[in-house]
C-alpha positions in Angstrom: 25.1 15.9 -13.9 27.1 12.7 -13.3 25.9 9.9 -15.4 25.5 7.6 -12.3 23.6 10.2 -10.3 20.0 11.3 -10.2 18.4 14.1 -8.3 14.7 13.1 -7.8 12.8 16.2 -8.7 9.3 14.6 -8.9 9.2 13.2 -5.4 11.4 12.0 -2.7 11.3 8.3 -1.7 11.4 6.3 1.4 12.3 2.6 1.7 8.7 1.4 1.5 8.1 3.4 -1.7 11.1 1.8 -3.3 10.2 -1.7 -2.1 6.7 -1.4 -3.6 7.9 0.0 -6.9 10.8 -2.5 -7.4 9.0 -5.6 -6.0 11.7 -5.7 -3.4 11.8 -6.9 0.2 12.5 -4.4 2.9 15.0 -5.2 5.6 15.6 -2.8 8.5 19.1 -2.8 10.0 19.1 -1.6 13.6 15.6 -0.3 13.4 15.8 1.2 9.9 16.1 4.7 8.7 12.4 5.6 7.9 13.0 8.9 6.3 12.6 10.1 2.7 15.5 10.8 0.3 15.8 12.8 -2.9 19.1 11.7 -4.4 20.0 8.2 -6.0 23.4 7.1 -7.1 24.9 3.9 -8.5 28.5 5.3 -8.1 30.3 4.9 -4.7 32.7 7.7 -5.7 29.9 10.3 -5.5 30.0 12.2 -2.3 26.4 12.9 -1.2 25.1 13.2 2.3 22.4 10.5 3.0 20.6 9.6 -0.2 19.9 6.2 -1.9 22.6 3.8 -3.1 21.9 1.2 -5.7 24.5 -1.6 -5.6 25.0 -2.9 -9.1 27.1 -6.0 -10.0 29.0 -4.9 -13.1 31.5 -6.6 -15.3 34.4 -5.1 -13.4 33.2 -3.8 -10.1 30.5 -5.1 -7.7 28.7 -2.3 -5.9 27.9 -4.6 -3.1 31.5 -4.4 -1.9 31.1 -0.8 -1.1 28.0 -0.8 1.0 29.8 -0.5 4.3 31.7 2.5 3.0 28.4 4.0 1.8 26.8 3.6 5.2 29.9 5.2 6.9 29.6 8.2 4.5 25.9 8.8 5.4 23.8 6.8 3.0 20.8 5.2 4.7 18.8 3.5 1.9 20.4 0.8 -0.1 18.9 -1.1 -3.1 20.9 -4.4 -3.4 20.6 -8.0 -4.5 21.6 -9.4 -1.1 22.4 -8.1 2.4 26.0 -7.0 2.9 28.7 -9.4 4.0 30.4 -7.3 6.6 34.1 -8.0 7.1 36.4 -7.5 9.9 36.5 -3.9 10.9 33.0 -3.3 9.6 31.3 -3.4 13.1 30.6 0.4 12.9 28.8 0.0 9.6 26.8 -3.0 10.8 25.6 -0.9 13.7 24.2 2.0 11.6 20.3 2.2 11.3 19.6 1.7 7.6 16.9 0.5 5.2 17.8 -2.3 2.7 15.6 -3.1 -0.2 16.6 -6.5 -1.5 15.7 -7.2 -5.1 16.3 -10.0 -7.6 18.2 -7.7 -10.0 19.2 -4.1 -9.2 19.2 -2.8 -12.8 15.7 -4.3 -13.4 14.6 -2.7 -10.1 15.9 0.7 -11.2 13.9 0.4 -14.4 10.7 -0.4 -12.4 11.5 2.7 -10.2 12.0 4.8 -13.4 8.7 3.5 -14.8 6.9 4.6 -11.6 8.4 8.1 -12.0 7.4 8.2 -15.7 3.8 7.3 -14.8 3.7 10.0 -12.1 5.0 12.6 -14.4 2.5 12.1 -17.2 5.0 13.4 -19.7 4.7 12.6 -23.5 7.6 10.2 -24.3 9.8 10.0 -27.4 12.4 7.2 -27.6 15.2 7.2 -30.1 17.5 4.3 -31.2 19.5 3.5 -34.3 22.9 2.3 -35.2 24.2 5.9 -35.8 22.7 9.3 -35.2 20.9 8.6 -31.9 22.3 11.4 -29.9 22.0 13.9 -32.7 18.5 13.0 -33.4 17.6 13.1 -29.7 19.2 16.7 -29.5 17.3 17.8 -32.6 13.9 16.6 -31.2 14.7 18.2 -27.8 15.7 21.5 -29.5 12.4 21.7 -31.3 10.2 20.7 -28.4 11.9 22.9 -25.8 11.1 26.0 -27.9 7.5 25.8 -26.7 7.3 23.1 -24.0 9.2 22.2 -20.9 11.2 19.1 -22.1 13.4 16.6 -20.4 16.0 14.5 -22.2 18.7 11.9 -21.7 21.8 13.8 -20.7 25.3 12.9 -22.1 25.5 9.3 -23.3 23.2 8.0 -20.6 21.5 5.5 -23.1 21.8 2.2 -21.2 19.2 0.5 -19.0 20.7 2.2 -16.0 20.9 5.5 -17.8 17.3 5.2 -18.8 16.3 4.6 -15.1 18.3 7.7 -13.9 16.9 9.9 -16.8 13.3 8.9 -15.7 14.1 9.7 -12.1 15.3 13.2 -13.0 12.0 14.3 -14.7 10.9 17.6 -13.2 7.4 18.2 -12.0 6.5 20.7 -14.7 8.0 18.8 -17.7 5.6 18.0 -20.6 7.9 16.0 -22.8 10.8 13.6 -22.3 13.2 12.5 -25.1 15.0 9.3 -24.3 18.0 7.9 -26.2 18.3 4.0 -26.2 21.4 2.2 -27.0 22.0 -1.6 -27.1 24.5 -4.3 -27.8 22.3 -7.3 -27.8 18.8 -8.7 -27.8 16.4 -7.7 -24.9 18.0 -4.3 -24.1 15.8 -2.1 -26.2 12.8 -4.1 -25.1 13.6 -3.6 -21.4 14.0 0.1 -21.9 10.9 0.5 -24.1 8.7 -1.3 -21.5 10.0 1.2 -19.0 9.5 4.3 -21.1 6.3 3.2 -22.9 7.0 5.6 -25.8 4.2 7.6 -27.4 6.6 8.1 -30.4 9.5 5.7 -31.3 12.3 6.7 -33.7 14.7 4.3 -35.4 17.3 6.4 -37.2 18.8 3.4 -39.2 20.1 -0.1 -39.2 23.9 -0.3 -39.5 26.5 -2.9 -38.7 27.4 -1.9 -35.1 27.4 -4.9 -32.7 27.5 -7.3 -35.6 29.8 -9.5 -33.4 26.9 -9.9 -30.8 24.0 -10.1 -33.2 25.5 -11.8 -36.2 23.6 -10.0 -39.0 21.9 -6.8 -40.0 18.6 -8.6 -40.0 19.2 -9.4 -36.3 20.2 -5.8 -35.6 16.9 -4.8 -37.1 15.1 -7.2 -34.9 16.8 -5.9 -31.8 16.0 -2.3 -32.7 12.4 -3.1 -33.4 12.1 -4.2 -29.8 11.2 -0.5 -29.4 7.6 -1.8 -30.2 7.5 -3.9 -27.1 6.6 -0.9 -24.9 4.4 1.0 -27.4 0.6 0.7 -27.5 -1.6 0.6 -30.6 -2.0 4.4 -30.7 1.8 5.0 -30.6 3.7 6.1 -33.6 7.0 4.5 -34.9 9.1 6.5 -37.3 11.6 4.6 -39.3 14.1 5.5 -42.0 
């Protein structure tokens, strides 16, 4: 599975569903699309008929620049931070019926959408972070749980905020457990993921020196990792080294 792509197993979505979950504003281009879709991607290189495209402003690439191309390819639901600025030669894209959900921040909107899927699924959630050993620990936990229960997990290295959202959107209807891997490079990132996942069990493998240039000290790294608590309730369990 591509790390920027999610097949929505739990339920398909229409623009009104997305707008409600993401606190977005629905804009209908040429009357809108009005149908439900079951695939979401943040990568304009993925070729998928119809589906939902989330335009993310990254450090190197702005997904909003590819909206016209996405419409030409068949995408009809767009999550974006602003309506597209069609250029010369984009008249065909501007004439296509489509639904736009305009949000303040696309990544935060995807996290809210992922949170909705997690709540619908009712799965027991385990979230793993730490300076080293995150992926191995996630795989160990998954290996044990999946012996007896249908278990979902973060695939590949999908441990960012975007990856957490897409992992949540991929939860299958009969899953009982979900194991999330949470990475970070600065303050606030683990908090945002934890508040999306709301872990029943949190795991911090260790506190090392990775991202020292961003956080300044091991004490600050520990504080950033302990943001795992932000989405946990009083009955949740935190496991630390």
